VEXDREN-2710 file (C-alpha; in Angstrom, 1 decimal):
% VEXDREN-2710
k/r/px/py/pz
1/MET/115.0/100.4/73.5
2/ASN/116.8/99.9/76.4
3/LEU/117.8/102.6/78.3
4/ILE/119.0/101.2/81.2
5/GLN/120.0/97.5/82.7
6/MET/121.7/96.5/86.3
7/VAL/122.8/93.3/86.0
8/ASN/123.9/90.8/89.2
9/GLY/123.7/94.2/91.8
10/THR/124.1/93.8/94.9
11/LYS/124.4/96.9/97.4
12/GLN/124.3/96.9/101.3
13/ILE/123.5/99.4/103.7
14/GLY/125.5/98.7/106.8
15/ALA/124.9/95.1/107.7
16/LYS/121.6/94.9/105.8
17/THR/121.6/93.9/102.2
18/LEU/119.0/95.7/100.2
19/PHE/119.2/93.8/96.9
20/ASN/121.6/90.7/96.3
21/LEU/122.2/89.6/92.5
22/ALA/119.5/91.8/91.2
23/THR/119.0/92.3/87.4
24/LEU/116.4/95.4/86.4
25/SER/115.8/96.9/82.7
26/ILE/114.2/99.6/81.8
27/ASN/112.7/100.5/78.2
28/SER/112.3/103.8/76.5
29/ASP/108.7/103.6/76.2
30/GLU/107.6/102.1/79.9
31/HIS/106.1/103.5/82.5
32/VAL/107.0/101.6/85.5
33/GLY/106.0/101.3/89.4
34/LEU/108.3/101.0/91.9
35/ILE/107.2/98.9/95.1
36/GLY/108.2/97.7/98.5
37/ALA/108.6/97.4/102.1
38/ASN/109.8/101.2/104.0
39/GLY/113.5/100.4/103.9
40/ALA/113.4/97.7/101.3
41/GLY/115.7/99.9/99.0
42/LYS/113.8/102.0/96.4
43/THR/115.2/105.3/97.4
44/THR/118.6/103.5/97.3
45/LEU/118.1/102.1/94.1
46/PHE/116.7/105.5/92.2
47/LYS/120.4/107.0/93.8
48/VAL/122.1/104.4/92.1
49/LEU/120.5/104.6/88.7
50/ALA/121.2/108.4/88.7
51/GLY/124.8/108.0/89.3
52/LEU/124.5/109.1/93.2
53/ASP/125.6/106.5/94.4
54/GLU/127.6/102.9/93.4
55/LEU/126.6/98.8/93.9
56/ASP/129.4/97.0/95.7
57/SER/129.1/94.7/92.9
58/GLY/127.3/94.0/89.7
59/GLN/127.3/96.2/86.4
60/LEU/124.9/99.0/85.3
61/ILE/124.7/99.4/81.6
62/LYS/123.6/102.6/80.7
63/SER/122.4/103.8/76.6
64/ASN/124.5/106.4/74.8
65/GLN/121.3/107.8/74.7
66/LEU/120.5/107.9/78.1
67/LYS/119.4/111.2/80.3
68/ILE/117.8/111.2/83.6
69/GLY/115.7/113.5/85.6
70/TYR/115.8/113.0/88.8
71/LEU/112.6/114.3/91.3
72/LYS/114.1/113.6/94.8
73/GLN/111.8/113.2/98.0
74/GLU/113.5/116.1/99.6
75/SER/114.8/119.1/97.7
76/ASP/117.6/120.9/98.7
77/TRP/117.2/123.6/96.2
78/ASN/117.2/127.9/96.6
79/ILE/113.8/128.7/96.6
80/ASP/114.7/132.8/97.0
81/ILE/114.6/133.4/93.3
82/THR/111.9/133.8/90.7
83/VAL/110.3/130.6/89.3
84/GLU/111.2/132.0/85.8
85/GLU/115.2/132.3/87.0
86/PHE/115.0/128.6/88.4
87/LEU/113.9/127.1/85.3
88/SER/116.1/129.4/83.0
89/THR/119.3/127.9/85.1
90/ASP/121.0/124.5/83.0
91/SER/117.6/124.7/80.8
92/LEU/118.3/122.9/77.3
93/MET/115.2/124.8/76.1
94/PRO/114.5/128.6/75.6
95/ILE/112.4/130.0/78.2
96/TRP/109.2/130.9/76.2
97/GLU/108.7/127.0/75.0
98/VAL/109.4/126.0/78.7
99/LYS/106.7/127.6/79.6
100/LYS/104.4/126.4/77.1
101/TRP/104.0/123.3/79.4
102/GLY/102.5/125.6/81.9
103/PRO/99.0/125.2/81.0
104/GLU/99.3/121.3/81.2
105/LEU/100.9/121.4/84.7
106/GLY/98.3/124.0/86.2
107/LEU/100.7/127.5/85.4
108/ASP/99.7/130.5/84.4
109/GLU/102.1/133.7/83.3
110/SER/101.9/135.0/86.8
111/VAL/103.7/132.5/88.4
112/TYR/106.9/133.5/86.6
113/SER/107.4/136.6/88.3
114/LYS/106.7/134.8/91.9
115/LYS/109.8/133.4/94.1
116/LEU/109.9/130.1/95.2
117/SER/109.9/130.9/98.6
118/THR/105.8/131.9/97.8
119/LEU/104.2/128.8/96.4
120/SER/102.6/126.1/98.1
121/GLY/104.0/122.6/98.1
122/GLY/101.7/121.6/95.3
123/TYR/102.7/124.5/92.9
124/ARG/106.4/123.7/93.7
125/MET/105.8/120.1/92.6
126/ARG/104.9/121.5/89.3
127/VAL/107.8/123.9/89.0
128/GLN/110.2/121.2/89.8
129/LEU/108.6/119.1/87.3
130/GLN/108.2/122.1/84.7
131/LYS/112.0/122.0/85.8
132/LEU/112.7/118.7/84.3
133/ILE/111.4/118.8/81.2
134/SER/113.2/122.1/80.4
135/GLN/116.4/119.3/80.5
136/MET/114.7/117.0/78.1
137/PRO/115.3/114.0/79.8
138/ASN/114.0/110.0/78.4
139/LEU/113.7/109.0/81.7
140/LEU/112.6/110.5/85.1
141/LEU/112.8/109.3/88.3
142/LEU/109.8/110.3/90.9
143/ASP/110.0/109.7/94.5
144/GLU/106.9/110.1/96.2
145/PRO/106.0/113.0/93.8
146/THR/102.2/113.2/95.5
147/ASN/103.6/113.2/99.3
148/PHE/101.7/116.3/100.9
149/LEU/100.2/117.2/97.5
150/ASP/96.6/118.1/97.1
151/LEU/93.9/116.5/95.1
152/GLU/94.0/119.2/92.6
153/THR/97.7/119.0/91.8
154/THR/98.0/115.0/92.4
155/LEU/95.2/114.9/89.2
156/ILE/97.5/117.3/87.5
157/LEU/100.6/115.1/88.2
158/GLU/98.9/112.3/87.1
159/ARG/97.0/113.4/83.5
160/PHE/101.2/115.1/82.6
161/LEU/102.4/111.3/83.4
162/GLN/100.0/109.4/81.7
163/ASN/100.5/111.7/78.7
164/TYR/104.3/111.6/79.2
165/LYS/106.1/110.4/76.3
166/GLY/109.4/109.0/77.7
167/ALA/110.1/106.1/80.4
168/PHE/109.7/107.0/84.0
169/LEU/109.9/104.8/87.4
170/LEU/107.7/106.1/90.1
171/ILE/107.8/105.1/94.0
172/SER/104.6/106.1/95.7
173/HIS/102.3/104.8/98.0
174/ASP/99.3/105.9/96.5
175/ARG/97.4/102.6/94.8
176/GLU/95.4/104.6/93.0
177/PHE/98.0/106.9/91.4
178/LEU/100.2/103.8/90.5
179/LYS/97.1/102.3/88.8
180/ARG/96.3/105.3/87.0
181/THR/100.1/105.8/85.5
182/THR/101.5/102.9/85.3
183/ASP/102.0/99.8/82.9
184/HIS/104.6/97.7/84.8
185/THR/105.3/96.9/88.1
186/VAL/108.5/96.1/89.7
187/GLU/109.2/95.3/93.5
188/ILE/112.0/94.8/96.0
189/GLU/111.4/92.1/98.2
190/LEU/114.0/89.8/100.1
191/GLY/117.0/91.4/98.2
192/GLU/115.6/90.6/94.5
193/MET/113.5/92.6/91.9
194/THR/111.0/91.4/90.2
195/LYS/109.2/93.3/87.0
196/PHE/105.7/92.8/85.5
197/PRO/103.8/93.8/83.0
198/GLY/100.6/95.4/84.3
199/HIS/99.7/98.3/86.9
200/ILE/100.0/97.4/90.4
201/ASP/96.4/95.4/91.0
202/ASP/97.1/93.9/87.9
203/TYR/100.7/92.6/89.3
204/PHE/99.4/91.5/92.6
205/GLU/96.6/89.3/90.8
206/GLN/99.6/87.9/88.7
207/LYS/102.0/87.4/92.1
208/LYS/99.1/85.3/94.1
209/GLU/98.4/83.4/90.8
210/LEU/102.2/82.5/90.1
211/GLN/102.3/81.6/93.9
212/GLU/99.8/79.2/93.9
213/MET/100.8/77.9/90.8
214/LEU/104.6/77.0/92.3
215/ALA/102.9/75.5/95.6
216/ALA/100.8/73.2/93.5
217/GLN/103.9/72.3/91.3
218/ALA/105.6/71.5/94.6
219/ARG/103.3/70.2/95.9
220/ASN/102.9/67.5/93.0
221/GLN/107.0/67.3/93.1
222/ASP/106.6/66.2/96.7
223/GLN/104.2/63.4/95.9
224/LYS/106.3/62.4/93.3
225/ARG/109.4/62.5/95.3
226/LYS/107.9/60.6/97.9
227/GLN/106.4/57.1/95.7
228/ILE/109.9/57.4/94.1
229/GLN/111.4/57.1/97.7
230/GLU/109.2/54.6/99.2
231/PHE/109.9/52.1/96.0
232/VAL/113.8/52.5/96.4
233/ASP/112.9/51.9/100.1
234/ARG/110.8/48.6/99.1
235/PHE/113.3/46.8/96.3
236/ARG/116.6/48.0/97.6
237/ALA/118.2/44.7/98.9
238/LYS/116.3/42.6/96.3
239/ALA/118.2/41.4/93.6
240/SER/116.0/41.7/90.6
241/LYS/114.9/45.2/91.5
242/ALA/118.6/46.4/92.5
243/LYS/118.8/48.1/89.0
244/GLN/115.7/49.8/88.4
245/ALA/116.0/50.8/92.4
246/GLN/119.1/52.5/91.7
247/SER/118.0/54.2/88.7
248/ARG/115.2/55.6/90.7
249/MET/117.5/56.9/93.3
250/LYS/119.6/58.7/90.0
251/MET/115.8/60.2/89.3
252/LEU/115.2/61.5/92.8
253/ASP/119.2/63.0/92.9
254/LYS/118.4/64.4/89.6
255/MET/114.9/66.0/90.0
256/GLU/114.9/69.6/90.4
257/ILE/113.4/71.1/93.8
258/ILE/111.1/73.9/93.2
259/GLU/111.4/76.8/95.9
260/THR/108.2/78.5/96.7
261/LYS/108.8/82.0/98.9
262/GLU/105.8/83.1/101.3
263/LEU/104.2/85.9/100.4
264/PRO/105.9/88.2/103.3
265/VAL/102.8/88.2/105.8
266/ARG/100.0/90.7/105.4
267/ALA/99.8/93.7/108.7
268/GLN/97.4/93.6/111.0
269/ILE/96.2/96.6/112.8
270/GLN/94.0/96.0/116.0
271/ILE/93.0/99.2/117.2
272/PRO/91.5/98.2/121.1
273/LYS/88.1/99.1/121.1
274/PRO/87.0/102.9/122.4
275/TYR/85.2/103.2/125.4
276/ASN/81.7/103.7/125.5
277/THR/79.8/107.2/125.1
278/GLY/76.8/108.7/124.0
279/ARG/75.3/108.6/120.1
280/GLU/76.3/112.3/119.6
281/THR/79.7/113.1/119.3
282/LEU/80.9/116.5/118.2
283/VAL/78.0/119.8/117.3
284/LEU/79.6/122.9/115.8
285/GLU/77.9/125.8/115.9
286/LYS/78.3/128.8/113.8
287/LEU/82.1/128.3/114.8
288/SER/85.2/130.2/113.0
289/VAL/88.8/129.4/112.7
290/GLY/92.0/130.7/112.5
291/PHE/95.2/132.8/114.1
292/GLY/95.0/136.0/115.9
293/ASP/92.6/138.1/114.4
294/ARG/92.9/136.3/110.9
295/LYS/89.9/133.8/110.3
296/VAL/90.6/130.8/108.1
297/LEU/87.2/129.3/107.5
298/THR/84.0/130.8/109.2
299/ASP/79.9/129.9/110.6
300/ILE/81.0/126.1/110.0
301/ASN/77.9/124.2/111.1
302/PHE/77.2/120.4/111.8
303/ARG/76.9/117.4/113.7
304/LEU/79.2/114.4/113.8
305/ASN/77.8/111.0/115.4
306/ARG/79.4/107.8/117.0
307/GLY/81.0/105.9/114.1
308/ASP/80.9/108.4/111.5
309/HIS/84.2/108.6/109.6
310/LEU/84.2/112.0/107.9
311/ALA/86.6/112.8/105.4
312/VAL/88.0/116.7/105.3
313/VAL/88.6/117.9/101.5
314/GLY/90.4/120.6/100.1
315/VAL/93.3/122.2/98.4
316/ASN/96.3/122.9/100.2
317/GLY/95.9/125.9/102.7
318/ALA/92.3/125.4/102.5
319/GLY/91.9/125.2/105.9
320/LYS/91.8/121.5/107.2
321/SER/94.7/120.7/109.3
322/THR/93.2/124.4/110.9
323/LEU/89.9/123.0/111.4
324/LEU/91.7/119.8/113.0
325/LYS/94.3/121.9/115.4
326/THR/91.3/123.6/116.8
327/LEU/89.4/120.2/117.3
328/ALA/92.3/119.3/119.3
329/GLY/92.4/121.9/121.3
330/LYS/96.1/122.7/119.6
331/ILE/95.1/126.3/118.8
332/PRO/91.7/128.4/120.0
333/ALA/88.3/128.6/117.9
334/LEU/87.4/131.9/117.3
335/GLU/84.2/132.4/117.4
336/GLY/80.9/130.3/117.7
337/GLN/80.7/126.9/119.7
338/MET/82.3/123.2/119.7
339/LYS/80.0/121.1/122.1
340/TRP/81.7/117.6/122.4
341/GLY/79.6/114.4/123.7
342/TYR/79.4/113.3/127.0
343/GLN/82.9/112.2/127.9
344/VAL/84.4/112.2/124.6
345/VAL/88.0/112.3/124.8
346/VAL/89.6/113.1/121.5
347/SER/93.1/111.1/120.0
348/TYR/95.0/114.0/117.3
349/PHE/97.7/112.5/114.8
350/ALA/99.4/115.6/113.1
351/GLN/102.5/115.6/110.6
352/HIS/104.3/117.4/114.0
353/SER/103.4/115.0/116.4
354/THR/106.9/113.8/116.5
355/ASP/108.2/116.2/118.2
356/GLU/106.1/115.5/121.2
357/LEU/108.3/112.2/121.3
358/LEU/111.0/111.3/124.2
359/LEU/113.9/110.7/122.2
360/ASN/115.5/108.7/125.1
361/GLU/112.3/106.5/124.7
362/THR/112.6/103.2/122.8
363/VAL/110.0/102.6/120.5
364/ILE/107.8/100.1/123.3
365/GLU/108.9/102.4/125.8
366/ALA/106.9/105.2/123.4
367/LEU/103.7/103.3/122.9
368/GLN/103.7/102.2/126.2
369/ARG/103.8/105.8/127.7
370/LYS/100.6/106.7/125.7
371/ALA/98.6/103.8/125.7
372/HIS/95.8/103.2/127.6
373/ARG/95.8/101.7/131.4
374/GLU/93.9/98.6/129.7
375/VAL/95.6/97.7/126.7
376/THR/98.2/94.9/127.5
377/LEU/101.8/95.0/126.3
378/GLN/101.0/92.2/123.6
379/GLU/98.7/94.5/121.7
380/MET/101.2/97.2/122.3
381/LYS/104.1/94.7/120.9
382/ASN/101.2/93.6/118.1
383/MET/100.7/97.5/117.2
384/ALA/104.4/98.4/117.0
385/GLY/104.6/94.9/114.9
386/SER/101.8/96.2/112.6
387/LEU/103.2/99.4/111.7
388/LEU/107.0/97.7/110.7
389/PHE/108.5/97.3/114.3
390/SER/109.7/93.6/114.0
391/GLY/111.5/91.7/116.3
392/ASP/114.6/94.0/118.3
393/ASP/113.3/96.9/116.5
394/ILE/111.1/97.8/119.1
395/HIS/113.9/98.2/121.9
396/LYS/115.3/101.1/119.4
397/LYS/116.0/104.6/121.3
398/VAL/113.5/107.5/119.4
399/GLN/116.6/109.3/118.4
400/VAL/117.9/107.0/115.7
401/LEU/114.6/106.5/114.0
402/SER/114.2/107.9/110.5
403/GLY/111.5/110.9/110.2
404/GLY/109.3/108.1/108.6
405/GLU/109.9/105.5/111.5
406/LYS/109.1/108.7/114.2
407/SER/105.9/109.6/112.1
408/ARG/104.9/105.9/112.4
409/VAL/105.6/105.5/116.7
410/ALA/103.5/108.5/116.9
411/LEU/100.5/106.9/115.1
412/GLY/100.9/104.0/117.0
413/GLN/100.4/106.0/120.3
414/VAL/97.2/107.2/118.8
415/LEU/95.7/104.4/117.9
416/LEU/96.3/102.8/121.5
417/GLN/94.6/105.3/123.3
418/LYS/91.0/103.5/123.4
419/ASN/89.5/107.2/123.0
420/PRO/86.1/107.4/120.9
421/VAL/87.3/109.9/118.7
422/LEU/90.2/110.3/116.1
423/LEU/91.6/113.1/114.5
424/LEU/94.2/112.4/111.6
425/ASP/95.9/114.3/109.1
426/GLU/97.6/112.6/106.7
427/PRO/97.9/109.3/108.5
428/THR/99.1/107.3/105.6
429/ASN/102.0/109.6/104.4
430/HIS/104.8/107.3/105.5
431/LEU/103.6/104.1/105.5
432/ASP/104.1/101.1/102.6
433/PHE/100.9/99.6/100.9
434/GLU/100.6/96.8/103.1
435/THR/100.6/99.0/106.2
436/VAL/98.0/101.4/104.1
437/GLU/95.7/98.7/103.3
438/ALA/95.5/97.6/107.2
439/LEU/95.2/100.3/108.5
440/THR/92.3/101.1/106.0
441/GLN/90.7/97.6/107.3
442/ALA/91.3/98.6/110.9
443/LEU/89.7/102.1/110.8
444/HIS/86.9/101.0/109.0
445/ARG/86.2/98.2/112.0
446/TYR/86.6/101.3/114.2
447/GLU/83.6/101.3/116.5
448/GLY/84.6/105.4/117.0
449/SER/84.2/108.2/115.0
450/VAL/87.0/109.7/112.7
451/LEU/87.9/113.0/111.5
452/PHE/90.6/112.9/109.2
453/VAL/92.4/114.2/106.0
454/SER/94.1/112.2/103.3
455/HIS/95.3/112.7/99.6
456/ASP/95.5/108.7/99.7
457/ARG/92.5/108.3/97.0
458/GLY/91.9/104.7/97.9
459/PHE/92.4/105.2/101.5
460/VAL/89.5/107.9/101.8
461/ARG/86.9/106.1/99.1
462/ARG/87.1/102.6/101.5
463/LEU/86.9/104.8/105.0
464/SER/84.6/107.8/104.5
465/THR/80.5/107.5/105.2
466/LYS/80.6/111.8/104.8
467/ILE/82.4/114.1/103.0
468/LEU/83.7/117.9/104.1
469/GLU/84.2/120.2/101.5
470/ILE/86.6/122.9/102.9
471/LYS/86.5/125.7/100.1
472/ASN/86.5/129.3/99.6
473/GLY/86.4/129.6/103.7
474/LYS/83.8/127.9/104.3
475/ALA/83.0/124.5/105.2
476/GLU/80.2/122.3/104.0
477/PHE/79.1/118.5/103.2
478/TYR/79.9/117.7/100.1
479/PRO/75.9/116.0/98.7
480/GLY/77.8/113.0/96.5
481/SER/80.5/110.3/97.7
482/TYR/83.9/110.8/97.5
483/ASP/84.2/109.1/93.7
484/ASP/81.6/111.7/92.5
485/TYR/83.8/114.8/94.4
486/VAL/86.8/113.4/92.6
487/TRP/85.1/113.3/89.5
488/ARG/84.0/116.7/89.6
489/GLN/87.6/118.0/90.2
490/GLU/88.4/116.2/87.3
491/GLN/86.0/118.0/85.2
492/LEU/87.1/121.5/86.6
493/LEU/90.2/120.8/86.1
494/SER/89.8/119.8/82.6
495/ALA/87.8/123.0/82.2
496/GLN/90.2/125.6/83.5
497/THR/93.2/123.1/81.3
498/GLU/91.3/123.6/78.3
499/GLU/90.7/127.4/78.7
500/ALA/94.4/128.2/79.5
501/GLN/95.7/126.0/76.6
502/THR/93.2/127.8/74.2
503/THR/93.7/131.4/74.7
504/LYS/97.1/131.9/72.7
505/PRO/95.0/130.3/69.5
506/VAL/92.0/132.0/70.3
507/ASN/94.2/135.2/70.0
508/GLN/95.9/134.6/66.6
509/VAL/92.7/133.6/65.2
510/LYS/91.3/136.7/66.0
511/GLU/94.1/138.4/64.4
512/VAL/93.6/135.8/61.6
513/ARG/90.0/137.3/61.4
514/ALA/91.4/140.7/61.9
515/THR/93.8/140.6/58.5
516/SER/90.7/139.1/56.7
517/SER/88.5/142.0/57.3
518/LEU/90.9/144.2/55.9
519/LYS/90.3/141.9/52.6
520/GLU/94.2/141.4/52.4
521/PRO/95.0/137.9/51.4
522/LEU/95.8/135.8/54.3
523/SER/99.4/134.2/54.9
524/LYS/100.7/130.9/55.0
525/ASP/100.9/131.3/59.1
526/ALA/97.6/132.5/59.3
527/LYS/95.8/130.2/56.9
528/LEU/97.9/127.2/59.4
529/VAL/96.8/128.7/62.6
530/LEU/92.8/128.9/61.1
531/ARG/92.9/125.2/60.2
532/GLU/94.5/124.2/63.3
533/HIS/91.8/126.0/65.3
534/ILE/88.9/124.7/63.6
535/LYS/90.5/120.8/64.1
536/ARG/90.8/121.8/68.1
537/LEU/87.0/123.0/68.2
538/GLU/85.9/120.1/66.2
539/ILE/87.7/117.3/68.5
540/GLU/86.2/119.2/72.0
541/ILE/82.9/119.2/70.6
542/LYS/83.6/115.5/69.8
543/ASN/84.6/115.0/73.4
544/LEU/81.4/117.0/75.2
545/ASN/79.1/114.8/72.9
546/LYS/80.6/111.9/74.8
547/LYS/80.9/113.3/77.9
548/GLU/76.8/114.6/77.7
549/LYS/76.2/111.0/76.8
550/SER/77.8/109.4/79.5
551/ILE/76.0/112.0/82.1
552/GLU/73.1/111.3/80.8
553/ALA/73.4/107.6/81.6
554/VAL/74.4/108.1/85.1
555/ILE/71.7/110.6/85.4
556/GLN/69.2/108.0/84.2
557/GLU/70.7/105.2/86.3
558/LYS/70.4/107.4/89.6
559/THR/66.9/108.2/88.3
560/GLN/65.6/104.7/87.6
561/ARG/67.2/103.8/91.5
562/LYS/65.1/106.7/93.0
563/GLU/61.9/105.4/91.2
564/GLN/62.1/102.1/92.3
565/LEU/63.3/103.3/96.0
566/ILE/59.8/105.1/96.0
567/GLN/58.1/101.8/94.7
568/GLU/59.9/100.2/97.7
569/SER/58.6/102.7/100.2
570/ILE/55.3/101.7/99.8
571/GLN/55.6/98.6/101.0
572/ALA/58.3/99.2/103.9
573/GLN/58.3/99.2/107.2
574/GLY/59.9/100.6/110.6
575/LEU/64.1/101.6/110.0
576/ARG/64.0/100.3/106.2
577/VAL/61.7/103.6/105.5
578/ALA/64.1/106.3/107.3
579/GLU/66.6/103.8/105.0
580/ILE/64.9/105.0/102.2
581/ILE/64.4/108.1/102.4
582/LYS/67.8/108.7/103.3
583/GLU/69.3/107.4/100.1
584/ILE/66.3/108.8/98.2
585/SER/67.4/112.3/99.3
586/ALA/71.1/111.8/98.4
587/LEU/70.1/110.5/95.1
588/GLU/68.2/113.5/94.4
589/LYS/71.2/115.6/95.3
590/GLU/73.7/113.5/93.4
591/VAL/71.6/114.1/90.2
592/GLN/71.6/118.1/90.8
593/ILE/75.1/117.8/90.6
594/LEU/75.1/116.0/87.5
595/GLU/72.4/118.2/85.8
596/MET/74.4/120.8/86.7
597/ASP/77.8/119.6/84.8
598/TRP/75.3/118.7/81.8
599/MET/73.9/122.2/81.5
600/GLN/77.3/123.5/81.5
601/ILE/78.2/121.2/78.9
602/LEU/75.9/121.9/76.8
603/GLU/76.9/126.3/77.2
604/ASN/80.5/125.0/76.0
605/ARG/79.7/123.2/73.0
606/ASP/76.6/125.7/71.8
607/GLN/79.8/128.9/72.3
608/MET/81.8/126.0/70.6
609/ASN/79.2/125.4/68.0
610/GLN/79.1/129.4/67.3
611/GLU/82.6/129.5/67.5
612/LEU/83.4/127.0/64.8
613/THR/80.6/128.5/62.4
614/SER/82.6/131.8/62.6
615/ALA/86.3/130.2/62.0
616/LYS/84.8/128.9/59.1
617/SER/83.1/131.6/57.4
END
């Protein structure tokens, strides 16, 4: 069923045309990712669909069954009320039914009595989703829902959307998130909207193939036009060929012109090469960080070398930004030692870096003020263009820029300083796909050291060479890769959710058993509870069997690789020996983590088998 359709929609803001005679339709079961450059009109489209703005021309056709739930990028809600009060307002469900969604969103019963003002951004996002569910929409509009979310909340949101039965239209700059949650992609580009089946990777592949096909057709047509024109030019004056020439001219006039639009120029960021320093960049010894008497992280010990790209990961509020602020000298260390290498100076980008911009400067003046003295004006202009300031935009005053534009100026200032260490706190939040891709590649090539915090999984995966996990007041290197870390978080989250979801059925089953022990006949409802409990246990045991086999396969693969390396080390010489030892050590740590997970699965399965036997008896 078609929920909403826009026909020949045109919308302008000032002199800028966002979309022109554009057409879009959303069906009842579609999970759609909406992409486009910053300023292309994505949020404006949401406002039009939600009835908060109007088209300049064109039609918006809505189904009688349409009910929209709109999750805005910036909410203007009252945070001085409790979660339960917030969820009860304007809800179409009784509160007990709304709360049933809590375990799936990682919310336990204790959350509902808390005030919204006491919750982190990630928990507020979960409550907002629960609020939308209570209004029973069949089309969700989600505008950048993953901004500033930690990995745990992003995974919860991701799983919720994967299982969502209605339709949704999702704006996100997180390519991995879009890939995992959507089955259609709409791009707003040059005033037009194009809808493709498939997630974002499918879309870019199809788009490239379509462009190549149209280009080939255009080349063939040009060749044919040239041949016809040559015939006409040669025989137009000859009486014997005049008729044929006239016929060919008519054919030439009737030929449809195949237009090929160039793909947008892919941004390329060139970070000036940092000046040379020694091999050792940073040494931390028994460092404690925090505010005043409050220690956030204690006993931090690690070394950072030139060229290391260290991703700092952990849930929101764990202390990631506090660590970066301390390293940047914005707040003092509480204890321990922090030793920077010879001539090492750091460049720091934070979410509040825009506060240090001078409002009366232009974009190019702001970049010039912070750039290293050896950076040329052309390099500054190139950086501005890469960060989406094209043409005369570089002469705009900072005071007229949006929050996202100011953030990009601050990022450009950091990248132009030629310092050997970059401290980056969520650098991708206000960038579109092309710019995130360009920044990833540029930082990957960067010869200095990078310490960064980001919740963009694709960015972290491709950039990081080491993972520092912040957890329970400690900062320790994670023994595996970032993919291993994400997988581990997914397993922990699944276990927590399963535990929360089974608490109520287990209690109900206990009541059934208590009734049974009194030798009273089971009621119809009690029998139903028991059957559902047995069915759930059987499904979970089956899933655990699959997980066990999957982990065993990975362990076997890594063990075989380790054996290959041991054999190779017998013949290896020089630096290769050190490389082999390093890889073997990493493999051993990865296998150790996998074996712990494997043991936990066996333990959970044994427990469930016992419970299943008891339930059937």
